[in-house]
Backbone as numpy.savetxt, mean C-alpha at the origin, in Angstrom:
# Nx Ny Nz CAx CAy CAz Cx Cy Cz
1.87 -13.48 -17.39 1.30 -12.44 -17.53 1.91 -11.17 -17.38
1.71 -10.33 -18.55 2.48 -9.22 -18.66 1.89 -8.05 -17.69
2.54 -6.81 -17.72 2.38 -5.58 -16.86 0.91 -4.98 -17.38
0.72 -4.95 -18.52 -0.57 -4.34 -19.22 -1.57 -5.23 -18.77
-1.46 -6.50 -18.89 -2.72 -7.17 -18.28 -2.78 -7.09 -16.89
-2.02 -7.01 -16.01 -2.04 -6.94 -14.72 -2.80 -5.59 -14.49
-2.40 -4.37 -15.00 -2.84 -3.14 -14.89 -4.48 -3.03 -15.31
-4.40 -3.73 -16.46 -6.05 -3.82 -17.03 -6.91 -4.57 -15.81
-6.60 -5.45 -15.04 -7.05 -6.40 -13.89 -7.79 -5.28 -13.16
-6.64 -4.46 -12.67 -6.95 -3.42 -11.73 -8.28 -2.40 -12.34
-8.16 -1.84 -13.42 -9.21 -1.01 -14.20 -10.39 -1.80 -14.29
-10.58 -3.06 -14.69 -11.62 -3.81 -14.78 -12.41 -3.89 -13.38
-11.52 -4.15 -12.34 -11.93 -4.11 -11.01 -13.04 -3.00 -10.56
-12.45 -1.73 -11.01 -13.24 -0.49 -10.88 -14.12 -0.27 -11.93
-14.03 -0.66 -13.18 -14.91 -0.52 -14.06 -16.38 -1.31 -13.96
-16.17 -2.51 -13.70 -17.12 -3.57 -13.25 -18.03 -3.12 -11.94
-17.38 -2.19 -11.16 -18.12 -1.80 -9.96 -18.68 -0.46 -10.14
-18.60 0.05 -11.33 -19.26 1.42 -11.53 -18.76 2.42 -10.80
-17.05 2.19 -10.70 -16.63 3.10 -9.92 -16.46 4.52 -10.52
-16.77 4.68 -11.70 -16.56 5.81 -12.48 -17.98 6.59 -12.64
-18.97 6.08 -11.88 -20.19 6.66 -11.91 -20.36 8.10 -11.27
-21.30 8.99 -11.87 -21.24 10.07 -11.29 -22.10 10.31 -9.91
-21.39 9.85 -9.05 -21.84 10.00 -7.48 -20.97 10.64 -6.58
-21.17 11.08 -5.56 -20.30 11.73 -4.48 -19.16 10.87 -3.86
-17.88 11.34 -3.77 -16.90 10.50 -3.30 -16.35 10.77 -2.19
-15.75 9.92 -1.23 -15.05 10.44 -0.08 -13.43 10.32 -0.49
-12.60 11.07 -0.28 -11.45 10.80 -0.92 -10.08 11.61 0.43
-9.17 11.18 0.07 -7.78 11.74 1.10 -6.48 11.71 0.13
-5.92 12.82 0.46 -4.60 13.19 -0.25 -3.44 13.43 1.09
-2.50 12.42 0.99 -1.56 12.52 1.92 -0.34 12.76 1.42
0.66 13.50 2.06 1.83 13.90 1.33 2.91 14.27 2.82
3.86 13.65 2.59 5.14 13.94 3.43 6.23 14.21 2.65
7.04 15.35 3.07 8.49 15.61 2.44 9.34 16.23 3.31
10.58 15.58 3.20 11.47 15.73 4.07 12.80 15.98 3.23
13.43 17.44 3.79 14.83 17.64 2.70 15.94 18.27 4.05
16.90 17.44 3.85 18.08 17.68 4.97 19.17 18.13 3.91
20.07 19.12 4.68 21.35 19.74 3.78 22.38 19.69 4.91
23.41 19.95 4.32 24.71 20.23 5.26 25.37 18.89 5.35
25.76 18.50 6.66 26.77 17.10 6.71 25.76 15.93 5.64
24.46 16.03 5.88 23.71 14.76 5.29 22.61 15.58 4.53
22.78 15.18 3.12 21.94 15.55 2.32 20.84 14.62 1.67
19.56 14.73 2.03 18.64 13.72 1.48 17.40 14.43 1.28
16.67 13.70 0.28 15.37 14.25 0.09 14.42 13.12 -0.07
13.20 13.34 0.62 12.39 12.12 0.97 11.10 12.65 0.46
10.07 11.76 -0.04 8.81 12.17 -0.47 7.92 11.01 -0.37
6.92 11.09 0.40 5.73 9.93 0.35 4.43 10.43 0.02
3.60 9.78 -0.81 2.36 10.34 -1.34 1.48 9.26 -1.42
0.15 9.80 -1.12 -0.83 8.53 -1.31 -2.19 9.62 -1.63
-3.01 8.81 -2.58 -4.40 9.26 -2.87 -5.36 8.24 -2.76
-6.54 8.38 -2.15 -7.38 7.27 -1.90 -8.72 8.01 -1.97
-9.62 7.09 -2.68 -10.92 7.55 -3.11 -11.89 6.22 -2.74
-13.17 6.48 -2.19 -14.33 5.73 -1.76 -15.43 6.07 -2.24
-16.25 5.33 -3.07 -17.65 5.44 -3.45 -18.40 4.53 -3.01
-19.51 5.01 -2.39 -20.51 4.24 -1.95 -21.93 4.41 -2.87
-22.37 3.35 -3.55 -23.60 3.14 -4.49 -24.25 2.49 -3.91
-25.65 2.21 -4.67 -26.62 1.52 -4.17 -26.35 0.10 -3.99
-25.53 -0.69 -4.79 -25.06 -1.94 -4.73 -23.73 -2.25 -4.54
-22.73 -1.46 -4.63 -21.35 -1.46 -4.39 -20.63 -0.31 -3.50
-19.54 -0.87 -2.80 -18.94 -0.16 -2.33 -17.49 -0.16 -2.53
-16.98 1.03 -3.38 -15.70 0.71 -4.14 -14.74 1.42 -3.59
-13.32 1.22 -3.42 -12.12 1.95 -3.19 -11.02 1.52 -3.68
-10.21 2.74 -4.16 -9.10 2.53 -4.83 -7.72 3.32 -4.38
-6.65 3.26 -4.64 -5.54 4.31 -4.12 -4.24 4.03 -4.91
-3.77 5.11 -4.87 -2.23 4.95 -5.48 -1.19 5.85 -4.22
-0.21 4.87 -4.31 0.77 5.35 -3.13 2.12 5.47 -3.91
3.11 6.22 -3.35 4.42 6.68 -3.88 5.44 6.77 -2.88
6.45 6.42 -2.71 7.73 6.61 -1.94 8.77 6.98 -2.86
9.75 7.93 -2.31 11.03 8.13 -3.10 11.95 8.71 -2.12
13.22 8.50 -2.20 14.15 8.99 -1.41 15.22 9.19 -2.21
16.11 10.25 -2.01 17.44 10.46 -2.75 18.56 10.83 -1.78
19.60 10.16 -1.86 20.81 10.60 -0.83 22.01 11.16 -1.69
22.39 12.13 -1.06 23.80 12.72 -1.71 25.03 11.93 -0.84
25.86 10.93 -1.47 26.74 9.96 -0.95 28.18 10.50 -1.24
28.98 10.44 -0.07 30.42 10.70 -0.23 31.13 9.59 -0.64
31.93 9.89 -1.82 32.69 9.05 -2.59 34.01 9.12 -2.44
34.72 7.92 -2.26 36.13 8.05 -2.23 36.62 7.53 -3.73
37.26 8.44 -4.53 37.38 8.21 -5.86 38.96 7.58 -5.99
39.77 7.95 -5.32 41.27 7.93 -5.45 41.72 6.87 -4.51
40.84 6.09 -3.61 41.55 4.99 -2.72 42.11 5.60 -1.60
42.19 6.91 -1.14 43.12 7.24 0.12 42.20 7.52 1.50
40.95 6.58 1.23 39.95 6.69 2.46 39.48 8.25 2.75
39.67 8.95 1.70 38.84 10.36 2.14 38.01 10.42 1.02
36.68 10.93 1.41 35.85 11.15 0.41 36.30 12.40 -0.46
36.15 12.37 -1.47 36.35 13.77 -2.31 35.46 14.03 -3.31
34.31 13.23 -3.52 33.23 13.75 -4.33 31.76 13.02 -3.79
30.71 13.94 -4.34 29.55 13.50 -3.88 28.72 12.95 -4.93
27.99 11.77 -4.76 27.23 11.44 -5.89 25.77 11.60 -5.42
24.73 11.76 -6.25 23.34 11.73 -5.90 22.72 10.63 -6.49
22.23 9.74 -5.39 21.63 8.36 -5.61 20.39 8.20 -5.31
19.48 7.60 -5.98 18.02 7.08 -5.43 18.39 5.72 -4.40
17.77 5.94 -3.32 17.81 4.95 -2.41 16.44 4.02 -2.10
15.34 4.84 -2.56 14.11 4.19 -2.38 13.04 4.41 -3.36
12.64 3.81 -3.90 11.47 4.35 -5.30 10.46 3.16 -5.40
9.24 3.26 -4.99 8.05 2.48 -4.66 6.84 3.06 -5.33
6.04 2.52 -6.07 4.58 2.73 -6.56 3.90 1.48 -6.18
2.59 1.84 -5.65 1.55 0.79 -5.31 0.08 1.25 -5.91
-0.42 0.52 -6.58 -1.84 0.81 -7.14 -2.82 -0.23 -6.78
-3.94 0.11 -6.07 -4.93 -1.16 -5.98 -6.41 -0.68 -5.98
-7.20 -1.60 -6.31 -8.70 -1.26 -6.38 -9.35 -2.45 -5.89
-10.47 -1.95 -5.23 -11.64 -2.86 -4.74 -12.80 -2.68 -4.97
-13.62 -3.73 -5.17 -15.12 -3.49 -5.32 -15.88 -4.36 -4.39
-16.82 -3.88 -3.51 -17.46 -5.02 -2.81 -19.09 -5.02 -2.93
-19.53 -6.01 -3.52 -20.87 -6.05 -3.92 -21.87 -6.42 -2.69
-22.71 -5.59 -2.53 -23.42 -5.64 -1.21 -24.27 -6.68 -1.12
-24.37 -7.80 0.09 -25.38 -8.69 0.08 -26.28 -8.07 0.81
-26.28 -7.47 1.67 -27.69 -6.98 2.72 -27.39 -5.55 2.92
-28.24 -5.05 3.88 -28.02 -3.55 4.51 -27.14 -3.36 5.78
-26.21 -4.47 6.10 -25.29 -4.59 6.76 -24.14 -4.21 6.27
-23.11 -5.03 6.54 -22.02 -4.80 5.91 -21.15 -5.90 5.25
-21.92 -7.17 4.98 -21.40 -8.32 4.29 -21.47 -8.00 2.78
-20.41 -8.42 2.24 -20.35 -8.24 0.83 -19.56 -9.41 0.10
-19.45 -9.45 -1.24 -18.60 -10.09 -1.98 -17.65 -9.30 -2.60
-16.30 -9.54 -2.74 -15.20 -8.40 -2.97 -14.57 -8.94 -4.34
-14.12 -8.09 -5.12 -13.04 -8.45 -6.18 -11.88 -7.25 -5.76
-10.58 -7.74 -5.94 -9.47 -7.13 -5.60 -8.44 -7.17 -6.56
-7.75 -6.16 -6.61 -6.32 -6.39 -7.69 -5.61 -5.20 -7.37
-4.18 -5.53 -7.26 -3.14 -4.64 -6.86 -1.90 -4.91 -7.90
-0.90 -3.97 -7.80 0.15 -3.91 -8.75 1.10 -2.88 -7.80
2.46 -3.60 -7.61 3.37 -2.90 -6.83 4.85 -2.90 -7.75
5.50 -1.86 -8.06 6.91 -1.64 -8.56 7.77 -1.11 -7.41
8.72 -2.01 -6.84 9.45 -1.46 -5.93 10.79 -1.58 -6.40
11.73 -0.69 -6.83 12.95 -0.91 -7.38 14.24 -1.43 -6.47
13.85 -1.42 -5.33 14.97 -2.02 -4.18 14.43 -3.02 -3.47
13.44 -3.82 -3.99 13.03 -5.04 -3.11 13.55 -6.38 -3.71
14.15 -6.24 -4.83 14.59 -7.54 -5.64 13.53 -8.01 -6.70
12.38 -7.27 -6.48 11.17 -7.61 -7.28 11.15 -6.57 -8.50
11.13 -7.03 -9.76 10.72 -5.90 -10.76 9.24 -5.68 -10.70
8.58 -6.68 -10.29 6.93 -6.24 -9.75 6.52 -7.33 -9.00
5.16 -6.73 -8.59 4.53 -7.87 -7.93 3.12 -7.53 -8.04
2.16 -8.58 -8.31 0.85 -8.37 -8.39 -0.03 -9.10 -8.12
-1.31 -8.86 -7.67 -2.31 -9.91 -7.06 -3.72 -9.74 -7.66
-4.57 -10.73 -7.93 -5.74 -10.73 -8.08 -6.57 -11.39 -6.95
-7.78 -11.15 -6.33 -8.51 -12.01 -5.51 -9.82 -11.87 -5.44
-10.68 -12.59 -4.99 -12.14 -12.24 -4.68 -12.66 -13.22 -3.47
-13.79 -12.77 -2.82 -14.16 -13.63 -1.82 -15.11 -12.77 -1.24
-14.91 -12.98 0.22 -16.23 -12.51 1.45 -15.36 -11.35 2.22
-16.40 -10.30 2.43 -15.86 -9.36 3.04 -16.90 -8.86 4.13
-16.77 -8.46 5.34 -17.63 -8.11 6.37 -16.96 -7.50 7.47
-17.88 -6.69 8.40 -17.56 -5.89 9.75 -17.76 -6.71 10.70
-16.87 -7.20 11.56 -17.05 -8.16 12.79 -17.66 -7.16 13.83
-17.47 -5.85 14.33 -18.14 -4.93 14.95 -17.93 -3.67 14.74
-18.98 -2.83 15.05 -18.69 -1.41 14.76 -19.63 -0.66 15.67
-19.25 0.63 16.27 -19.82 1.44 17.05 -19.39 2.93 16.80
-19.76 3.67 17.88 -19.32 5.17 17.61 -17.46 5.35 18.01
-17.07 4.58 18.45 -15.43 4.81 18.68 -14.48 4.05 18.07
-15.17 2.74 17.37 -14.17 1.50 16.98 -15.03 0.65 15.93
-14.30 0.19 14.91 -14.82 -0.91 14.07 -13.56 -1.74 13.69
-13.97 -3.04 13.16 -13.05 -4.08 13.06 -13.59 -4.53 11.51
-12.99 -4.48 10.18 -13.50 -4.97 9.15 -12.42 -6.08 8.62
-12.96 -6.95 7.84 -12.02 -8.06 7.42 -12.47 -8.47 5.89
-11.55 -9.10 5.16 -11.98 -9.44 3.83 -11.11 -11.10 4.03
-11.82 -12.01 2.97 -11.03 -13.32 2.89 -11.32 -13.83 1.60
-10.20 -14.45 0.80 -10.69 -15.12 -0.26 -9.60 -15.58 -1.12
-9.58 -16.54 -1.98 -8.68 -16.91 -2.71 -8.25 -16.02 -3.75
-6.85 -16.22 -4.39 -6.63 -15.28 -5.47 -5.35 -15.96 -6.21
-4.69 -14.97 -6.94 -3.57 -15.46 -7.60 -2.39 -14.27 -7.68
-1.21 -14.63 -7.46 -0.17 -13.55 -7.50 0.67 -14.07 -8.67
1.36 -12.76 -9.01 2.16 -12.89 -10.26 3.64 -11.89 -9.85
4.71 -12.34 -10.29 5.84 -11.66 -10.03 7.02 -11.86 -10.89
7.74 -10.87 -10.63 9.34 -11.16 -11.68 10.29 -10.47 -10.76
11.48 -11.32 -10.57 12.41 -10.74 -9.84 13.42 -9.94 -10.99
14.42 -8.80 -10.24 15.28 -8.47 -11.07 16.13 -8.92 -12.17
16.08 -10.49 -12.03 17.15 -11.29 -12.62 16.02 -11.49 -14.06
14.95 -11.37 -13.97 14.12 -11.79 -14.98 13.23 -12.95 -14.79
13.41 -13.65 -13.77 12.55 -14.90 -13.38 11.27 -14.55 -12.83
10.13 -15.25 -13.60 8.78 -14.85 -13.21 8.31 -16.17 -12.43
7.16 -15.63 -11.65 6.59 -16.84 -10.75 5.06 -16.33 -10.81
4.27 -17.55 -10.61 2.79 -17.33 -10.54 2.35 -18.48 -9.56
1.44 -17.89 -8.52 1.14 -18.98 -7.54 -0.16 -18.62 -6.87
-1.00 -19.55 -6.66 -2.32 -19.39 -5.95 -2.19 -18.92 -4.48
-2.91 -18.03 -4.05 -2.69 -17.37 -2.77 -4.18 -17.38 -1.85
-4.04 -17.07 -0.79 -5.36 -16.74 -0.14 -5.23 -15.58 0.66
-6.01 -14.64 0.17 -5.65 -13.07 0.47 -6.64 -13.03 1.84
-5.91 -12.38 2.79 -6.77 -12.16 4.00 -6.34 -10.48 4.31
-7.13 -9.67 4.44 -7.25 -8.53 5.02 -8.00 -7.96 6.33
-7.20 -7.10 7.13 -8.07 -6.48 8.20 -7.87 -5.08 8.61
-8.70 -4.36 9.02 -8.80 -2.99 9.19 -9.55 -2.64 10.66
-8.62 -2.08 11.62 -9.15 -1.76 13.09 -8.74 -0.51 13.09
-10.00 0.28 13.57 -9.98 1.60 14.03 -10.50 2.26 15.43
-9.47 3.11 15.94 -10.23 3.23 17.37 -10.37 4.94 17.58
-11.27 5.47 17.86 -11.15 6.91 18.28 -11.01 7.23 19.70
-9.90 7.81 19.71 -9.67 8.31 21.11 -10.38 9.50 21.43
-10.74 10.38 20.27 -11.58 11.46 20.75 -12.18 12.03 19.24
-12.78 13.18 19.30 -13.46 13.60 17.83 -12.43 13.91 16.71
-11.14 13.92 17.39 -10.06 14.74 16.80 -8.77 14.05 16.48
-8.75 12.88 17.05 -7.70 11.77 17.01 -8.20 10.15 17.04
-7.36 9.40 16.25 -7.64 8.08 16.18 -6.41 7.26 16.03
-6.58 5.75 16.12 -5.61 4.72 15.87 -6.22 3.83 14.87
-5.16 3.87 13.87 -5.76 2.67 12.86 -4.76 1.61 12.52
-5.12 0.47 12.44 -4.18 -0.76 12.27 -4.74 -1.45 10.88
-3.94 -1.63 9.64 -4.33 -2.22 8.77 -3.27 -3.31 8.61
-3.65 -4.57 8.13 -2.83 -5.80 8.11 -3.58 -6.64 6.78
-2.50 -6.86 5.81 -3.11 -7.79 4.73 -1.86 -8.77 4.47
-2.09 -10.26 4.22 -1.21 -11.02 3.80 -2.04 -11.62 2.39
-0.98 -12.14 1.69 -1.24 -12.98 0.28 -0.60 -14.12 0.81
-1.25 -15.44 1.23 -0.27 -16.34 1.70 -0.46 -17.22 0.43
0.99 -17.64 0.19 1.10 -18.71 -1.11 0.66 -19.95 -0.56
-0.01 -20.62 -1.69 -0.70 -22.06 -1.23 0.23 -22.94 -1.88
1.47 -22.67 -2.28 2.32 -23.78 -2.61 3.70 -23.68 -1.89
4.10 -24.49 -1.54 5.65 -24.80 -0.64 6.45 -23.96 -1.60
7.39 -23.00 -1.08 8.60 -22.69 -1.53 8.16 -21.28 -2.43
6.71 -20.75 -2.61 6.43 -19.73 -3.28 6.51 -18.51 -2.10
6.46 -17.38 -2.75 6.32 -16.00 -1.67 5.09 -15.71 -0.99
5.07 -15.37 0.38 4.07 -15.02 0.90 4.26 -13.42 1.34
3.47 -12.66 0.92 3.79 -11.13 1.07 2.74 -10.78 2.29
3.29 -10.07 3.36 2.51 -9.56 4.18 2.71 -8.03 4.38
1.90 -7.36 4.68 1.91 -5.91 5.04 1.25 -5.45 6.23
1.81 -4.74 7.20 1.20 -3.92 8.19 1.19 -2.53 8.27
0.26 -1.81 8.69 0.39 -0.09 8.90 -0.14 0.06 10.03
0.09 0.88 11.14 -0.11 1.12 12.53 0.15 2.82 12.37
-1.09 3.46 12.39 -1.02 4.94 12.35 -1.80 5.45 13.47
-1.38 6.66 13.95 -2.05 7.65 14.59 -2.21 8.76 14.03
-3.45 9.47 13.93 -3.77 10.78 13.15 -4.43 11.49 14.40
-4.21 12.95 13.89 -4.68 13.97 14.60 -5.36 15.16 13.86
-6.48 15.72 14.07 -6.82 16.72 13.36 -6.14 18.03 13.75
-5.83 18.68 12.69 -5.43 20.07 12.84 -6.37 21.27 12.82
-7.13 21.19 11.65 -8.14 22.07 11.62 -8.71 21.67 10.26
-10.10 21.80 10.30 -11.01 21.70 9.25 -10.81 19.98 8.69
-10.44 20.17 7.59 -9.99 18.71 6.88 -8.90 18.54 6.62
-7.84 19.31 7.38 -6.46 18.65 7.28 -5.85 18.07 8.77
-5.24 17.11 8.62 -4.71 16.26 9.90 -3.26 16.03 9.77
-2.64 15.53 10.71 -0.96 15.11 10.55 -1.35 13.54 11.05
-0.55 12.63 10.00 -0.58 11.21 10.65 0.85 10.89 10.86
1.09 9.99 11.94 2.45 9.29 12.08 2.04 7.74 11.78
2.65 7.17 11.05 2.57 5.77 10.67 3.75 4.89 10.47
3.77 3.46 10.91 4.96 2.79 10.97 4.31 1.35 9.99
5.07 1.35 8.68 4.76 0.27 7.84 5.89 -0.79 8.00
5.38 -2.11 7.87 6.02 -3.14 7.62 5.72 -3.93 6.46
6.74 -4.20 5.53 6.34 -5.31 4.42 7.44 -6.26 4.62
6.80 -7.41 4.30 7.74 -8.71 4.38 7.28 -9.78 3.33
8.35 -10.21 2.79 8.32 -11.02 1.72 8.79 -12.26 1.98
8.30 -13.70 2.11 9.03 -14.69 2.71 10.19 -15.41 1.69
9.89 -14.99 0.46 10.95 -15.39 -0.66 11.37 -14.29 -1.32
12.87 -13.72 -1.19 13.63 -12.49 -1.91 14.91 -13.23 -2.57
15.60 -12.22 -3.44 16.67 -12.84 -3.87 17.65 -12.80 -2.66
18.89 -13.61 -2.84 20.04 -13.77 -1.92 20.34 -12.40 -1.23
20.41 -11.24 -1.93 21.25 -10.24 -1.42 20.24 -9.24 -1.11
19.04 -9.56 -0.66 17.89 -8.65 -0.49 17.38 -9.04 1.11
16.97 -8.41 1.83 16.23 -8.01 3.22 14.83 -8.92 2.82
14.36 -9.70 3.59 12.76 -10.10 3.83 11.96 -9.04 4.07
12.43 -8.14 5.14 11.64 -7.15 5.70 12.19 -5.68 5.40
11.23 -4.73 4.91 11.26 -3.40 4.66 10.56 -2.66 5.86
10.79 -1.76 6.44 10.13 -0.79 7.24 10.35 0.65 6.79
9.05 1.19 6.94 9.16 2.70 6.90 8.09 3.39 8.03
9.14 4.64 8.61 8.40 5.53 9.54 8.19 6.74 8.94
6.89 7.18 8.84 6.70 8.64 8.31 5.71 9.80 9.12
5.95 10.60 8.97 4.94 11.80 9.56 4.37 12.60 8.16
3.14 12.42 7.95 2.50 13.08 6.71 1.42 13.96 7.29
0.96 14.93 6.12 -0.27 15.88 6.25 -1.10 15.11 5.31
-2.47 14.94 5.92 -3.57 14.50 5.27 -4.58 15.46 4.97
-5.22 15.37 3.80 -6.24 16.46 3.48 -7.35 15.67 3.09
-8.81 15.68 3.56 -9.75 14.80 3.24 -10.78 15.91 2.40
-11.30 15.25 1.53 -12.07 16.05 0.24 -13.27 14.96 0.03
């Protein structure tokens, strides 16, 4: 399966769910930028755009995330153990796109979902990773201060490592989201997802995001988050786990 087909799968999830219908949508734009200069020179950028549509029969959500980091590194070019030049080098570059449509089964929260995602992480050892899945989603509980939602269903993952080797495997996708409101202006959110390989020796991908956000004024909030991404199978020169700590501004619209 090539990249065009994978991206088409995400588009089909949105289109089949009437995501482009002329209906009001809830959205958020998240952005964090860090620039340092002097002894250490770096530029970091994290951005995210997310939309959610509530239609009569469908609940649809899709998002685009990006992470970029550039460092100016001191390089010793003549072998005297003294840095004599600086080289600007990209040290992180990641893009993630996903879409999910939930077909409502009743007036509560149970639904049948279809999901598709695509990730391009330059430094993970993978040229790309993509997943399509379908199954059942519901809300275990919910009240004025907290809720717990989950998805479970079979799917298929596709990937290609930097060396060019491709892999495909059946997976079981599990995803959950918990939110607790400390007050009207502050909340804690925990998101966890895993795409567990059903074949021995294949990659299982797990992602966790723990975040606390506080409203600053109106639709503007500040968010502190800690994200963990774990791949059970990676090239020999790569680490299994990547972590990101971020502070971003979030604008709701």
